[in-house]
Steps between C-alpha positions, in 0.01 A plus 500: 500500500633842400542779760421831351589813705304828475701789636498878471554816693254630758177596338585343157186283509651153578184391684276613212713299259504196719119511527490501128699170491286360775192565284656265248510216768871555596565469877661812642710515819539855634820515709419829664152388615636166638786703670248713679297199610817327623602806690173475691487122548858368527620496860862473370459813288330690789783412733776607265323827395430590868863425588617725212246790515363478860134423622354795302531309168174318613180671610219288634670191366519631134802643323537876541584583139513883563744446775730261290477738199622787720784283616625397162416827321877607469670176622579248227687265735195478735293419197739225405496349846117492488503339154753239639242406764194483266616388171614145595161439661325617186712290283414179709131601485529542121657161450215331694244695298672414163474117572118528502480669164409315178482782242751503205675798659457725813546860568702631805455876545800638683610867507878443549606204297792695351588698803561172694664327204229236498448489111660145479185365695271578200471351160353817350483854647241760395570865590207737540579859442308829499621865500584667832209735512245214441672289766489774760129577423414131546673471836343828633166357407572156668701597809512776767844636414682790359680567184837527686452151655406350156799656330727368781373150434566554124856611577554176688384285212710427188412705192273368233787547249715244683204259562399501131840359405452215746129409406353266238192717440399858582142610537435872473220547736340841417174403329311198645373379154852504356634333814240215466610449134868482606406240778310296238795493259762417775259227642488342146886512461556341843253221411675442168838476671390220734 
């Protein structure tokens, strides 16, 4: 079974594209969603995060995302330490999920495939891109945040130009109808390659 990665910068529309593949019967594993669930349910992750960031990283038993965001806002090494706690657990969870799948290929949506040098774990990588203004508008609509915070996250992510060189396919996600057409075309090419 082929593992197809969908990646892209914040606000590029990775989830929208993943849903389009899901509508074609392709199972989708969303790494960020699973990481959030594990941060709330895994005793090991809770213990490590609390040791690293203090008791305030959990509020009423739930992960305190605002607190963690404020801690990692300008601290790349802290972000790396948090990722080192969470990513191995997500990887284990993904392997268990993968064993249950029967489709010709699956999609794994993950924001930082290239930033973490994980491209070797995928048979095909699809990069989703959109212009900066569109991305910022999408995030402002979706999250309670500021343009400064969004731009800071963007600065910490690899540029689209660098990611394009490493990707098998690029989906330009500006217009949903065009995006759907691109998804259909890539879906067909992946099926042909099986």
